[in-house]
C-alpha positions as a printed NumPy array, in Angstrom:
array([[ -35.661,  -74.083,   22.489],
       [ -39.237,  -75.22 ,   21.774],
       [ -39.795,  -78.271,   19.796],
       [ -42.03 ,  -76.415,   17.255],
       [ -39.181,  -73.794,   16.372],
       [ -37.776,  -73.864,   12.977],
       [ -34.508,  -72.49 ,   14.123],
       [ -31.726,  -74.973,   14.62 ],
       [ -29.933,  -74.831,   17.935],
       [ -26.784,  -73.31 ,   16.375],
       [ -28.742,  -70.627,   14.745],
       [ -30.472,  -69.748,   18.005],
       [ -27.218,  -69.691,   19.864],
       [ -25.805,  -67.326,   17.063],
       [ -28.931,  -65.271,   17.322],
       [ -28.575,  -64.886,   21.121],
       [ -25.127,  -63.788,   20.839],
       [ -25.997,  -61.061,   18.473],
       [ -28.798,  -60.018,   20.546],
       [ -26.424,  -59.591,   23.459],
       [ -24.208,  -57.477,   21.179],
       [ -27.089,  -55.079,   20.817],
       [ -28.615,  -56.294,   17.523],
       [ -32.402,  -56.231,   17.121],
       [ -34.375,  -59.161,   15.873],
       [ -34.786,  -57.748,   12.546],
       [ -31.081,  -57.174,   12.038],
       [ -30.306,  -60.751,   13.181],
       [ -32.832,  -61.986,   10.664],
       [ -30.866,  -60.207,    7.842],
       [ -27.404,  -61.   ,    9.213],
       [ -28.023,  -64.771,    9.737],
       [ -30.456,  -64.965,    6.735],
       [ -33.197,  -66.49 ,    8.78 ],
       [ -36.93 ,  -66.248,    8.952],
       [ -38.437,  -63.417,   10.771],
       [ -41.152,  -64.798,   13.041],
       [ -38.973,  -67.464,   14.816],
       [ -36.085,  -64.992,   15.376],
       [ -38.619,  -62.363,   16.657],
       [ -40.119,  -64.978,   19.136],
       [ -36.566,  -65.952,   20.314],
       [ -35.852,  -62.293,   20.798],
       [ -39.059,  -61.824,   23.022],
       [ -37.926,  -64.882,   25.039],
       [ -34.579,  -63.607,   25.258],
       [ -35.793,  -60.365,   26.529],
       [ -37.681,  -61.857,   29.327],
       [ -35.409,  -64.643,   30.327],
       [ -31.956,  -63.94 ,   29.05 ],
       [ -29.756,  -67.   ,   28.488],
       [ -32.67 ,  -69.172,   29.645],
       [ -34.467,  -68.579,   26.282],
       [ -32.794,  -71.731,   24.947],
       [ -34.066,  -73.952,   27.701],
       [ -37.175,  -75.963,   26.846],
       [ -39.914,  -75.327,   29.271],
       [ -42.363,  -77.869,   30.481],
       [ -46.036,  -77.08 ,   30.271],
       [ -47.349,  -76.016,   33.514],
       [ -50.898,  -75.819,   35.019],
       [ -51.623,  -72.446,   36.605],
       [ -54.176,  -72.224,   39.503],
       [ -57.637,  -70.5  ,   38.877],
       [ -56.967,  -67.878,   41.474],
       [ -53.539,  -66.995,   40.042],
       [ -55.033,  -66.709,   36.516],
       [ -57.881,  -64.529,   37.805],
       [ -55.408,  -62.192,   39.551],
       [ -53.232,  -61.897,   36.613],
       [ -56.16 ,  -61.181,   34.373],
       [ -57.721,  -58.503,   36.608],
       [ -54.277,  -56.831,   36.992],
       [ -53.995,  -56.798,   33.121],
       [ -57.463,  -55.241,   32.714],
       [ -56.684,  -52.787,   35.27 ],
       [ -53.58 ,  -51.602,   33.148],
       [ -50.516,  -53.544,   34.037],
       [ -48.598,  -54.786,   30.977],
       [ -48.641,  -58.347,   29.949],
       [ -44.807,  -58.507,   29.738],
       [ -44.353,  -57.421,   33.436],
       [ -47.035,  -59.911,   34.6  ],
       [ -45.322,  -62.505,   32.494],
       [ -41.984,  -61.988,   34.019],
       [ -43.479,  -61.682,   37.652],
       [ -45.207,  -65.016,   37.42 ],
       [ -42.79 ,  -66.776,   35.109],
       [ -45.272,  -67.445,   32.352],
       [ -44.016,  -68.619,   28.901],
       [ -44.881,  -65.507,   27.176],
       [ -47.015,  -62.272,   27.202],
       [ -49.492,  -63.793,   24.804],
       [ -50.527,  -66.226,   27.558],
       [ -51.774,  -63.173,   29.55 ],
       [ -53.612,  -61.829,   26.496],
       [ -55.151,  -65.203,   25.954],
       [ -56.411,  -65.591,   29.473],
       [ -57.813,  -61.952,   29.244],
       [ -59.772,  -62.604,   26.124],
       [ -61.077,  -65.797,   27.67 ],
       [ -62.309,  -63.975,   30.812],
       [ -63.957,  -61.411,   28.578],
       [ -65.703,  -63.861,   26.549],
       [ -66.7  ,  -66.519,   29.198],
       [ -66.191,  -64.877,   32.494],
       [ -64.501,  -66.532,   35.464],
       [ -65.741,  -69.882,   34.412],
       [ -63.556,  -69.722,   31.285],
       [ -60.382,  -69.614,   33.452],
       [ -61.468,  -72.687,   35.611],
       [ -59.635,  -76.031,   34.849],
       [ -61.614,  -78.176,   32.556],
       [ -61.655,  -81.997,   32.592],
       [ -59.215,  -83.65 ,   30.309],
       [ -59.72 ,  -86.541,   27.961],
       [ -62.773,  -88.411,   26.662],
       [ -65.882,  -88.544,   29.041],
       [ -66.518,  -91.776,   30.403],
       [ -68.692,  -94.231,   28.669],
       [ -72.21 ,  -95.229,   29.763],
       [ -72.178,  -98.303,   32.088],
       [ -72.528, -101.457,   30.064],
       [ -74.732, -103.181,   32.907],
       [ -77.504, -105.19 ,   31.504],
       [ -80.733, -103.594,   32.474],
       [ -83.226, -105.656,   34.331],
       [ -86.089, -106.439,   31.903],
       [ -89.549, -107.296,   33.175],
       [ -90.833, -110.806,   32.347],
       [ -93.385, -109.341,   29.743],
       [ -90.657, -107.752,   27.897],
       [ -88.605, -111.124,   27.931],
       [ -91.574, -112.983,   26.524],
       [ -92.245, -110.381,   23.791],
       [ -88.562, -110.597,   22.645],
       [ -88.8  , -114.498,   22.622],
       [ -92.056, -114.376,   20.712],
       [ -90.484, -112.062,   18.183],
       [ -87.497, -114.526,   17.679],
       [ -89.844, -117.499,   17.187],
       [ -91.919, -115.709,   14.584],
       [ -88.727, -114.993,   12.596],
       [ -87.634, -118.624,   12.956],
       [ -91.087, -119.939,   11.754],
       [ -90.843, -117.532,    8.764],
       [ -87.388, -118.659,    7.914],
       [ -88.247, -122.482,    8.069],
       [ -91.409, -121.785,    5.974],
       [ -89.328, -120.197,    3.208],
       [ -86.779, -122.855,    3.469],
       [ -89.563, -125.629,    3.057],
       [ -91.012, -123.785,    0.116],
       [ -87.679, -123.729,   -1.529],
       [ -87.107, -127.345,   -1.009],
       [ -90.515, -128.493,   -2.31 ],
       [ -90.596, -130.315,   -5.695],
       [ -93.752, -128.612,   -6.93 ],
       [ -91.744, -125.388,   -7.304],
       [ -89.527, -126.772,  -10.178]])
């Protein structure tokens, strides 16, 4: 079972037993008094994998060429379900997603993308010229003189 499923493990096992007896997803929903969407999803997984529908699958990365081949075959008329079973994809919607990405972005949309945050800019101190260093020091000294002048003005007895 998938971690996001709202079905408990016992409900899923009961549903699969009913599927094997010939019940449809809708009838299992009514018999077991469950929500329709998770049962329908379980039914689709059961159709493609049989007993393996209850096994949690790890996320896999698929090669660009495999994705491209599957998408081109899907565009040429092969069903998503048959391609899903042939390549052992998690669901036919994966094929549909890849196809829509291909139609929107072309081949580049199927290529792997870098994961994570982009690297930060290097923190190396830049080499500053002598004139720039003197300008910075000059500005610092101006601020210091202005501060000391204000301080002297505050301390003078004439102000009171």
